[in-house]
N, C-alpha and C positions, 0 to 999 in steps of 0.2 A: 553408240555415236554412228551419224552417216558422214563418212569422210570421204570427199572427193582428191585424188591424188593426181596432180598434172606432171607427167613425167616419168620414165618409168627408166631409168636407167640404172645404175647400181645404187646410188643415192635414194630414188624414189622408191626402186623394190624392195631395198631393204625397210625403208618407213613401212610400205605398205604392208608387208611383211610383219612386222613387228606389231603395225595396228592391227593386224587379222588376227593374229596369235591371241588377242587381249579379247577378241569377243566382239569388235567393232565392225559394221557394215562399209566394205571398202568397194569404192571403184576409181579404175585407174585409166586414164587416160595417156596412149601415145599415138605420133603419128606415124611410128614406125612397128609395125607387125612382131619383129625380132627382139624389139625391149622385155617383151611379155617372157624371154626365156630367164633373163635376169631374177624373175619373181623366186621365192622359194615355190619349191613341189608342192609342198603341201597347201601353198593357199589357194582358197575355193571363193576370193571375191569376182565382181566382175571385170573385164576388161573390154576395154574400148580401142579400136583403132580409127586414128582420123584425125581431121582438122582440128588441134584443140581451141583455136580460136573460133571454130562453128559453133553457131547458136544453137545448131541441132545436135550437133557433139556434145553441149555442155549439158543441153537438156536429157538426153539419153544418161549424161552419167548422174543424174539425178541433182543437179545442182540446186534447183529450187525445195529441196528438201534436203539439203546438206547442215549439218553442223558446224564443219570444218572443212576448208579448203587449203594443201599446200601444194603452191605451187613450184617446183623443185627439177626443171630441166638446166639443161645448161647452157642458156639461151637467159641472161639476164632483162634483154627488154622483152621476150615473150612471157617470165615469171612476171615483171609490172604490171603488164596489160592484164593479164589473167587475173592478178589479185585484185586489179583497180577493178574488173567486171565484176567478179566475185562478191567484193563489199559496196561497192557503188549501185548496181544494178539487181543484186541478187539476193543484198541484203543479209549475207553466209555471217554469223557470228562470230567466227574462229577463221580469220585469212593469213595464214603464215606464206612469204616467199623466199626463196633461195637468193642469196646474193652469191654469184660464183664468180668472178671478178670483182677485188674490192673496188676497182675503179668507178663501176660503177652504183656504188653505193648510195652516192648524192641521190641519182637518179630512183630510186625506192625509197629514200627518206623523205623525196619531196612529194609522193603517193601517200605519204604518212603512212608506208604499209609495215606491220612486222614482220622483221628479217632474220635471218639464221647465215651468216656471212662462214659456211664451211671453211675457205681459204684462212681468212682470217683469225679466226678462232682456231684453228688447228696449227697455225703458227705459232699465235701465240703461246698453247701450250708447248710444243716444243723447247720454245725458249725459256718456259719456266722450266722444264725439265732439266735445260743442260745446265743453266746458271744459278739457279734457287735451289737446287734438289732439299734446304733445309727448312724451306716454306713453301708447303705444299697447296696449291690451287685446290677447292674441294667445291665451288660452284660457281658458275658464272653468269652474270645480268648481260642481258642485249646481247652484244656480239666480242664481251670480252674488256668492254669500260670500265664496270667495277665488277672486282673477285671478291670472295670470301676465301681467306687463307686461313692453313693450318699452321701451328708455330709451336714445336716441342722446347721448352725452355731446358737449357742447358745447364750442367751444373754450374759452370763460367755465372751465370745469373741468378744463381740462389741468394735470397735473402735480398735482393732489387726489388723497386715500386714497376707498377705496370706502366705507370706514366713515365718512367724512364726508359722503357722498352719503346715506347711510342711518343716521343716527344714535336709535338708540333708539328704533324705528319697528317694529311687527309686523307682519316681512319676514321674508323668505330669497332670497337670491340663488339664483336658479338656475344661471345659464352668465356668461360674458364674454365676448362675440367681437372678438377685435382682429384683423385681416386676414384676414378670411375663417375664423380657426379659432377653434374655443371650447374652453376650459377653464372649469373648477370654480377661483376665485378664493379665495384669502384675504383677510381684510376688510380687510389692511394694502395693497393691492394698489394701485398710483399707475394711476392714469386716463389714459388718453391719447383725444383728443381723434377722435371719429368710432366710438368704442368702441362694441358694445352689449351694455347688461347686461340682463339677463331675470333678476326678480323676482317672487316671489309674496306677494300682501299683500291685505288688506280695504282695502272703499271709504276707511273712514278714515286707513289707511294710504297708501294713493294721495292722497289728499287733502293730508297732513300731505306727503308728498313733492312736492308740486305749489308748493304753498305754500314750499318751501325755493327 
């Protein structure tokens, strides 16, 4: 893929380096030359210094032929504008923007952009690890509004039914793994100690399950 990364702070540099290591063609744009020092020493993609909103700069980065654009500066307004330009003017198939300050998320949502909110996502991960160590998140959709969790059935739940574990909660069972073999269970399946249940739910749903 040809990918243009806008912003070469720690976030953008890590993203660009990871994509380059996977064999993608990467162009990184930043208005500060020293920002490129954040890149991995082995990075051999293109680095372009200048105004990221300049049409000439975007052309030099190859946005007309880009398969993806990631606007990941620390400016939410800049990310929103670049993302909107990439999608509406250059029709880039995949456009992702970083949300730095959660207060600005409504603006990104107004543009209809695909958002990654590192602050909101990271705070929720820490909360999960602090207060729900027995119910582990394994996949996050969007910015954590819906997640897939992993729960290992304790001995005290041996012989109980799955529908007792998840009664009237906003969640869906993804899979049940028993003795290394996964299957799609019925709601009345009898649980066994050390069964692994994967289910999707909201933050409110997992809080209710944790209380149960």
